[in-house]
MDAnalysis code that builds the backbone (N, CA, C; Angstrom):
import MDAnalysis as mda
import numpy as np

u = mda.Universe.empty(441, n_residues=147, atom_resindex=np.repeat(np.arange(147), 3), trajectory=True)
u.add_TopologyAttr("name", ["N", "CA", "C"] * 147)
u.add_TopologyAttr("resid", np.arange(1, 148))
u.add_TopologyAttr("resname", ["UNK", "UNK", "UNK", "UNK", "UNK", "UNK", "UNK", "UNK", "UNK", "UNK", "UNK", "UNK", "UNK", "UNK", "UNK", "UNK", "UNK", "UNK", "UNK", "UNK", "UNK", "UNK", "UNK", "UNK", "UNK", "UNK", "UNK", "UNK", "UNK", "UNK", "UNK", "UNK", "UNK", "UNK", "UNK", "UNK", "UNK", "UNK", "UNK", "UNK", "UNK", "UNK", "UNK", "UNK", "UNK", "UNK", "UNK", "UNK", "UNK", "UNK", "UNK", "UNK", "UNK", "UNK", "UNK", "UNK", "UNK", "UNK", "UNK", "UNK", "UNK", "UNK", "UNK", "UNK", "UNK", "UNK", "UNK", "UNK", "UNK", "UNK", "UNK", "UNK", "UNK", "UNK", "UNK", "UNK", "UNK", "UNK", "UNK", "UNK", "UNK", "UNK", "UNK", "UNK", "UNK", "UNK", "UNK", "UNK", "UNK", "UNK", "UNK", "UNK", "UNK", "UNK", "UNK", "UNK", "UNK", "UNK", "UNK", "UNK", "UNK", "UNK", "UNK", "UNK", "UNK", "UNK", "UNK", "UNK", "UNK", "UNK", "UNK", "UNK", "UNK", "UNK", "UNK", "UNK", "UNK", "UNK", "UNK", "UNK", "UNK", "UNK", "UNK", "UNK", "UNK", "UNK", "UNK", "UNK", "UNK", "UNK", "UNK", "UNK", "UNK", "UNK", "UNK", "UNK", "UNK", "UNK", "UNK", "UNK", "UNK", "UNK", "UNK", "UNK", "UNK", "UNK", "UNK"])
u.atoms.positions = np.array([
    [31.677, -91.305, -104.097],
    [32.554, -91.890, -103.096],
    [33.096, -90.825, -102.152],
    [33.495, -89.699, -102.679],
    [34.030, -88.610, -101.859],
    [32.980, -88.099, -100.867],
    [31.755, -88.031, -101.284],
    [30.680, -87.520, -100.441],
    [30.407, -88.455, -99.269],
    [30.427, -89.755, -99.473],
    [30.176, -90.699, -98.394],
    [31.272, -90.604, -97.334],
    [32.509, -90.527, -97.740],
    [33.616, -90.395, -96.802],
    [33.475, -89.111, -96.003],
    [33.095, -88.071, -96.645],
    [32.928, -86.773, -95.988],
    [31.800, -86.833, -94.958],
    [30.744, -87.529, -95.257],
    [29.631, -87.647, -94.323],
    [30.044, -88.434, -93.080],
    [30.836, -89.436, -93.222],
    [31.300, -90.218, -92.079],
    [32.125, -89.344, -91.150],
    [33.019, -88.546, -91.689],
    [33.840, -87.682, -90.861],
    [33.010, -86.616, -90.163],
    [31.941, -86.195, -90.767],
    [31.083, -85.201, -90.129],
    [30.298, -85.802, -88.965],
    [30.009, -87.084, -88.996],
    [29.279, -87.733, -87.927],
    [30.156, -88.068, -86.716],
    [31.435, -88.302, -86.899],
    [32.317, -88.669, -85.802],
    [32.354, -87.627, -84.689],
    [32.528, -86.340, -84.968],
    [32.531, -85.375, -83.870],
    [31.214, -85.349, -83.098],
    [30.120, -85.579, -83.766],
    [28.819, -85.609, -83.112],
    [28.739, -86.771, -82.124],
    [29.238, -87.931, -82.489],
    [29.228, -89.096, -81.622],
    [30.079, -88.841, -80.388],
    [31.271, -88.282, -80.540],
    [32.142, -88.011, -79.413],
    [31.563, -86.931, -78.504],
    [30.924, -85.956, -79.053],
    [30.324, -84.893, -78.266],
    [29.215, -85.431, -77.372],
    [28.422, -86.329, -77.865],
    [27.312, -86.882, -77.102],
    [27.818, -87.761, -75.962],
    [28.918, -88.483, -76.132],
    [29.386, -89.426, -75.129],
    [30.159, -88.756, -73.987],
    [30.523, -87.500, -74.095],
    [31.275, -86.825, -73.040],
    [30.302, -86.282, -71.994],
    [30.532, -86.617, -70.737],
    [29.720, -86.053, -69.661],
    [30.663, -85.438, -68.633],
    [30.414, -84.218, -68.262],
    [31.277, -83.499, -67.338],
    [30.912, -83.832, -65.900],
    [31.928, -83.972, -65.072],
    [31.693, -84.177, -63.654],
    [31.542, -82.812, -62.994],
    [30.622, -82.739, -62.057],
    [30.301, -81.479, -61.402],
    [30.602, -81.609, -59.915],
    [31.270, -80.604, -59.366],
    [31.524, -80.550, -57.930],
    [30.202, -80.300, -57.208],
    [29.781, -81.241, -56.356],
    [28.467, -81.110, -55.719],
    [28.517, -80.992, -54.200],
    [29.580, -81.491, -53.577],
    [29.700, -81.422, -52.116],
    [31.160, -81.314, -51.720],
    [31.362, -80.794, -50.518],
    [32.698, -80.734, -49.935],
    [32.558, -80.845, -48.428],
    [33.551, -81.467, -47.799],
    [33.579, -81.520, -46.342],
    [34.969, -81.118, -45.865],
    [35.001, -80.516, -44.705],
    [36.250, -80.209, -44.017],
    [36.325, -81.092, -42.794],
    [37.466, -81.734, -42.581],
    [37.612, -82.695, -41.489],
    [38.786, -82.302, -40.609],
    [38.664, -82.603, -39.315],
    [39.783, -82.337, -38.416],
    [39.967, -83.483, -37.443],
    [41.214, -83.665, -37.062],
    [41.582, -84.651, -36.070],
    [42.443, -83.953, -35.033],
    [42.130, -84.183, -33.758],
    [42.924, -83.630, -32.658],
    [43.543, -84.780, -31.886],
    [44.793, -84.563, -31.452],
    [45.426, -85.571, -30.603],
    [44.692, -85.612, -29.267],
    [44.904, -86.668, -28.514],
    [44.175, -86.841, -27.256],
    [44.399, -85.678, -26.289],
    [45.611, -85.134, -26.280],
    [45.868, -84.013, -25.376],
    [45.539, -82.662, -26.029],
    [45.075, -82.695, -27.268],
    [44.650, -81.468, -27.947],
    [45.768, -80.606, -28.499],
    [47.006, -81.098, -28.426],
    [48.134, -80.277, -28.855],
    [48.433, -80.377, -30.354],
    [47.897, -81.393, -31.004],
    [48.198, -81.602, -32.416],
    [46.901, -81.644, -33.202],
    [46.865, -80.920, -34.307],
    [45.653, -80.824, -35.101],
    [45.980, -81.088, -36.562],
    [45.189, -81.937, -37.204],
    [45.312, -82.187, -38.642],
    [43.994, -81.831, -39.316],
    [44.072, -81.188, -40.479],
    [42.880, -80.863, -41.261],
    [42.970, -81.536, -42.615],
    [41.853, -82.036, -43.103],
    [41.751, -82.601, -44.445],
    [40.455, -82.103, -45.067],
    [40.458, -82.002, -46.382],
    [39.270, -81.580, -47.121],
    [38.973, -82.612, -48.199],
    [37.694, -82.869, -48.433],
    [37.278, -83.849, -49.430],
    [36.239, -83.196, -50.336],
    [36.433, -83.378, -51.648],
    [35.499, -82.871, -52.647],
    [34.791, -84.049, -53.290],
    [33.501, -83.893, -53.540],
    [32.674, -84.950, -54.123],
    [32.130, -84.493, -55.477],
    [32.269, -85.349, -56.478],
    [31.822, -85.031, -57.836],
    [30.778, -86.044, -58.301],
    [29.842, -85.558, -59.130],
    [28.858, -86.418, -59.777],
    [28.863, -86.119, -61.269],
    [28.555, -87.138, -62.062],
    [28.436, -86.942, -63.507],
    [27.068, -86.362, -63.839],
    [26.117, -86.578, -62.957],
    [24.757, -86.104, -63.176],
    [24.226, -85.622, -61.835],
    [23.710, -84.402, -61.771],
    [23.249, -83.818, -60.510],
    [22.219, -84.682, -59.791],
    [21.413, -85.415, -60.531],
    [20.354, -86.199, -59.901],
    [20.808, -87.592, -59.473],
    [21.999, -87.993, -59.854],
    [22.482, -89.337, -59.520],
    [22.700, -89.465, -58.012],
    [22.451, -90.650, -57.484],
    [22.625, -90.899, -56.052],
    [24.077, -91.180, -55.679],
    [24.855, -91.637, -56.633],
    [26.226, -92.033, -56.340],
    [27.226, -91.000, -56.860],
    [28.344, -90.913, -56.197],
    [29.413, -90.008, -56.627],
    [30.299, -90.716, -57.645],
    [30.877, -89.954, -58.562],
    [31.729, -90.537, -59.592],
    [33.211, -90.271, -59.345],
    [33.507, -89.307, -58.473],
    [34.910, -89.006, -58.158],
    [34.965, -88.364, -56.782],
    [36.043, -88.663, -56.068],
    [36.265, -88.132, -54.735],
    [37.691, -87.601, -54.716],
    [37.910, -86.372, -54.285],
    [39.254, -85.791, -54.250],
    [39.591, -85.335, -52.834],
    [40.821, -85.614, -52.405],
    [41.301, -85.256, -51.076],
    [42.432, -84.251, -51.237],
    [42.442, -83.238, -50.367],
    [43.467, -82.199, -50.471],
    [44.859, -82.747, -50.157],
    [45.860, -82.059, -50.668],
    [47.263, -82.374, -50.381],
    [47.963, -81.154, -49.780],
    [47.200, -80.331, -49.052],
    [47.779, -79.175, -48.376],
    [48.765, -79.684, -47.331],
    [49.934, -79.089, -47.293],
    [51.007, -79.429, -46.341],
    [51.626, -80.809, -46.560],
    [51.287, -81.477, -47.652],
    [51.968, -82.733, -47.958],
    [53.149, -82.420, -48.885],
    [53.951, -83.420, -49.160],
    [55.099, -83.206, -50.044],
    [54.722, -83.271, -51.526],
    [53.480, -83.613, -51.829],
    [53.045, -83.691, -53.224],
    [52.952, -82.297, -53.840],
    [53.194, -82.224, -55.143],
    [53.083, -80.957, -55.859],
    [51.637, -80.631, -56.234],
    [50.834, -81.643, -56.445],
    [49.449, -81.444, -56.843],
    [48.609, -81.062, -55.624],
    [47.622, -80.204, -55.816],
    [46.783, -79.797, -54.682],
    [45.778, -80.867, -54.249],
    [45.461, -81.816, -55.142],
    [44.450, -82.829, -54.848],
    [44.889, -84.207, -55.322],
    [44.492, -85.222, -54.583],
    [44.585, -86.599, -55.045],
    [43.153, -87.071, -55.251],
    [42.857, -87.503, -56.470],
    [41.484, -87.889, -56.803],
    [41.375, -89.398, -56.992],
    [40.250, -89.915, -56.571],
    [39.953, -91.337, -56.682],
    [38.762, -91.509, -57.607],
    [38.975, -92.233, -58.688],
    [37.940, -92.434, -59.705],
    [36.997, -93.592, -59.362],
    [37.430, -94.441, -58.467],
    [36.586, -95.554, -58.057],
    [35.942, -95.187, -56.723],
    [34.659, -94.910, -56.760],
    [33.918, -94.500, -55.572],
    [32.804, -95.512, -55.327],
    [32.794, -96.068, -54.133],
    [31.789, -97.051, -53.741],
    [30.874, -96.390, -52.718],
    [29.598, -96.361, -53.023],
    [28.629, -95.676, -52.174],
    [27.504, -96.623, -51.812],
    [27.165, -96.628, -50.539],
    [25.935, -97.298, -50.123],
    [25.224, -96.378, -49.134],
    [24.231, -96.873, -48.437],
    [23.443, -96.030, -47.541],
    [24.244, -95.531, -46.344],
    [25.347, -96.210, -46.012],
    [26.101, -95.870, -44.808],
    [27.466, -95.246, -45.059],
    [28.136, -95.653, -46.140],
    [29.543, -95.309, -46.325],
    [29.825, -94.860, -47.756],
    [30.785, -93.940, -47.875],
    [31.349, -93.563, -49.173],
    [32.831, -93.900, -49.095],
    [33.309, -94.694, -50.058],
    [34.717, -95.081, -50.070],
    [35.348, -94.676, -51.395],
    [36.541, -94.117, -51.335],
    [37.282, -93.765, -52.536],
    [38.515, -94.632, -52.658],
    [38.825, -95.008, -53.902],
    [39.939, -95.906, -54.134],
    [40.535, -95.655, -55.510],
    [41.780, -96.063, -55.703],
    [42.369, -95.984, -57.031],
    [42.384, -97.344, -57.727],
    [41.717, -98.321, -57.156],
    [41.514, -99.632, -57.767],
    [40.028, -99.919, -57.782],
    [39.600, -100.764, -58.698],
    [38.180, -101.080, -58.825],
    [37.787, -102.199, -57.868],
    [37.947, -101.955, -56.585],
    [37.528, -102.898, -55.562],
    [37.187, -102.128, -54.303],
    [36.207, -102.562, -53.576],
    [35.845, -101.878, -52.338],
    [36.640, -102.400, -51.143],
    [37.455, -103.428, -51.343],
    [38.225, -104.000, -50.246],
    [39.365, -103.099, -49.780],
    [40.064, -102.477, -50.689],
    [41.248, -101.693, -50.352],
    [40.960, -100.213, -50.581],
    [40.348, -99.564, -49.642],
    [39.961, -98.177, -49.793],
    [41.057, -97.242, -49.307],
    [41.074, -96.028, -49.826],
    [42.020, -94.986, -49.407],
    [41.336, -93.936, -48.533],
    [40.054, -93.707, -48.796],
    [39.257, -92.748, -48.039],
    [37.937, -93.412, -47.700],
    [37.527, -93.295, -46.453],
    [36.255, -93.885, -46.030],
    [35.515, -92.854, -45.192],
    [34.284, -92.530, -45.611],
    [33.489, -91.513, -44.933],
    [32.144, -92.122, -44.549],
    [31.802, -91.990, -43.285],
    [30.511, -92.474, -42.808],
    [29.489, -91.368, -43.029],
    [28.441, -91.699, -43.760],
    [27.487, -90.690, -44.240],
    [26.680, -90.022, -43.128],
    [26.247, -90.751, -42.128],
    [25.387, -90.137, -41.112],
    [26.180, -89.326, -40.087],
    [27.340, -89.813, -39.666],
    [28.127, -89.119, -38.642],
    [29.168, -88.172, -39.229],
    [29.438, -88.286, -40.530],
    [30.517, -87.546, -41.202],
    [31.870, -87.796, -40.542],
    [32.055, -89.018, -40.060],
    [33.367, -89.433, -39.584],
    [34.165, -89.942, -40.776],
    [35.482, -89.749, -40.753],
    [36.293, -90.143, -41.906],
    [37.617, -90.762, -41.470],
    [38.086, -91.681, -42.314],
    [39.412, -92.280, -42.180],
    [40.118, -92.094, -43.513],
    [41.407, -91.752, -43.457],
    [42.141, -91.471, -44.682],
    [43.208, -92.504, -45.005],
    [43.301, -93.563, -44.222],
    [44.207, -94.666, -44.531],
    [43.596, -95.948, -43.994],
    [43.698, -97.035, -44.763],
    [43.181, -98.314, -44.263],
    [43.888, -98.714, -42.970],
    [43.130, -99.198, -42.013],
    [43.709, -99.645, -40.748],
    [44.085, -98.524, -39.800],
    [43.850, -97.294, -40.197],
    [44.217, -96.152, -39.373],
    [43.268, -96.012, -38.193],
    [43.822, -95.648, -37.058],
    [43.010, -95.355, -35.873],
    [42.655, -93.864, -35.826],
    [43.157, -93.095, -36.783],
    [42.935, -91.658, -36.805],
    [41.552, -91.380, -37.388],
    [40.630, -91.070, -36.495],
    [39.243, -90.807, -36.878],
    [39.038, -89.291, -36.949],
    [38.712, -88.808, -38.133],
    [38.464, -87.386, -38.343],
    [36.980, -87.093, -38.177],
    [36.675, -85.938, -37.631],
    [35.294, -85.451, -37.564],
    [35.143, -84.383, -38.641],
    [34.084, -84.494, -39.417],
    [33.922, -83.624, -40.584],
    [32.641, -82.803, -40.506],
    [32.650, -81.701, -41.242],
    [31.475, -80.853, -41.405],
    [31.285, -80.571, -42.886],
    [30.036, -80.529, -43.292],
    [29.723, -80.254, -44.690],
    [29.926, -78.772, -44.979],
    [30.560, -78.485, -46.096],
    [30.794, -77.112, -46.516],
    [29.526, -76.536, -47.137],
    [29.180, -75.278, -46.801],
    [28.003, -74.671, -47.432],
    [28.245, -74.313, -48.899],
    [29.543, -74.185, -49.282],
    [29.873, -73.808, -50.649],
    [31.074, -74.622, -51.132],
    [30.839, -75.712, -51.856],
    [31.940, -76.567, -52.311],
    [32.982, -75.830, -53.164],
    [32.552, -74.877, -53.974],
    [33.499, -74.146, -54.829],
    [34.476, -73.321, -53.988],
    [34.010, -72.752, -52.891],
    [34.883, -71.999, -51.978],
    [35.929, -72.921, -51.369],
    [35.521, -74.133, -50.993],
    [36.460, -75.115, -50.445],
    [37.508, -75.489, -51.487],
    [37.078, -75.703, -52.721],
    [38.004, -76.014, -53.822],
    [39.021, -74.878, -53.994],
    [38.547, -73.636, -54.015],
    [39.440, -72.484, -54.176],
    [40.409, -72.375, -53.006],
    [39.945, -72.652, -51.794],
    [40.805, -72.622, -50.615],
    [41.944, -73.635, -50.756],
    [41.613, -74.841, -51.219],
    [42.636, -75.882, -51.401],
    [43.698, -75.417, -52.404],
    [43.252, -74.911, -53.553],
    [44.203, -74.448, -54.573],
    [45.079, -73.320, -54.051],
    [44.489, -72.335, -53.383],
    [45.250, -71.195, -52.874],
    [46.221, -71.604, -51.771],
    [45.811, -72.528, -50.910],
    [46.686, -72.998, -49.830],
    [47.890, -73.758, -50.374],
    [47.658, -74.600, -51.370],
    [48.769, -75.352, -51.961],
    [49.709, -74.409, -52.690],
    [49.155, -73.416, -53.377],
    [49.981, -72.422, -54.073],
    [50.838, -71.653, -53.071],
    [50.262, -71.265, -51.942],
    [51.019, -70.555, -50.905],
    [52.139, -71.436, -50.352],
    [51.862, -72.724, -50.176],
    [52.889, -73.656, -49.695],
    [54.037, -73.738, -50.702],
    [53.715, -73.865, -51.981],
    [54.751, -73.987, -53.011],
    [55.501, -72.672, -53.234],
    [54.823, -71.537, -53.043],
    [55.479, -70.237, -53.228],
    [56.558, -69.972, -52.199],
    [56.527, -70.681, -51.071],
    [57.559, -70.518, -50.035],
    [58.897, -71.139, -50.461],
    [58.849, -72.042, -51.424],
    [60.077, -72.728, -51.870],
    [61.000, -71.747, -52.580],
    [62.293, -71.921, -52.360],
    [63.286, -71.074, -53.002],
    [63.886, -71.708, -54.246],
    [63.669, -72.978, -54.441],
    [64.170, -73.676, -55.629],
    [63.038, -74.342, -56.348],
])
């Protein structure tokens, strides 16, 4: 009886190990929006993750929080809807209410539903460098605080 119980416990870690799949950072884009008179500029960065390098669809999308009031450097969306034209990120399992919408061919992006603010984006040659830039920029923003 003791041996059977012991064998069951030895199999459990193996089952959990097999079911875990790590998400990998595979793409990043930098986006900018300029006001009509060119006096105001906003920058946003988006990171794209896949659970499997060969998969066609993304499993997570993260947007930077540089210069926002949030403490975290990134807001990530686990619900990603991808088709041939658009990538949408959301925190709900529906494609109707998206938080981030990126047009795949033009790399145009919107960061709020109903927003008229259209960002123009460029693909980063090194997604890890973009990730490090986001972390360092947010750290620099927080280091300015005195309390």
